[in-house]
N, C-alpha and C positions, 0 to 999 in steps of 0.2 A: 105465734106469728110466723108466717112463711118467709123464706129467704127473699122472695120478691117484695113482700111488704116491708121487710126490714131495709132492703136496699132503697126503696122509695122514701121511707122515713129519714134515712141517713142523708140522702141527697137533698131532701127538703130542708133539713136542719143545716146542712152545710151551706146551702144557698142563702139561708136567712142569717147566717152567722156574721157578726160584726167584730169578732174577736180574732185578730191575726194569729195570736199564739195558739189558739185552738185549731185553726186551719193548718198552721204549720205542723202541729203535732199529728193531726189526722194524716196529713201528707207524708210525714215521716213513718207513721205506722203502716201506711200502704206500701212502703218499701220501694218507692220510685224516686229516682234522681235525688238521693240523699246527699250527694256531693255538694249541692249548692246550699245546704242548710248550715247555719252557724251552730256551733256547739252551745249547749246551755251554759250560761255564765253564772257562777255563784258569787254572792256578795261576800264581803270580808267576814261578816258574822257567820255566814253559812260555811265558808272555808274553815274558819276556826272551829266550828262545831264538828265538822267532818274530821278534822285533824285530832280533836279531843276524842272522838269516838274510836278512831283507829288506834290511838295510843292506849285507850282503855281496853280495847279488844286484845291488843298485843300483851297487855299486862294481865290478861285473864279476867278482867272485870266485866263479865258477861253473865247473862241469865239464859236458861233454856228457852227455846221458842215457845213451848207450851205455857211457861210462866208468863212470858211477855204477852202472849195472846190473851191469857186470863186477865192480866192487868189492863190491857187495852179494852177488852169487853166490859170490864167493871167501869172504866173511865167513860166509855161511850154510853153506858146505861144510866149515867147520872143526869 
């Protein structure tokens, strides 16, 4: 697909989109006027999960990226 065709397809998808969160993310990725965007807000459960992950990482409870990738691939193939 050429760059011109890709651009046309993206513009068409953006024009048809009814999802404000998608439009905001596209806008953010384009790197323009990000000052007026609100930061992503985590729920209490999400904040708790992030805190637990950081605590585990500091305690050395980590696995190598290759092992994680293998586990993810196995999970996705089910």
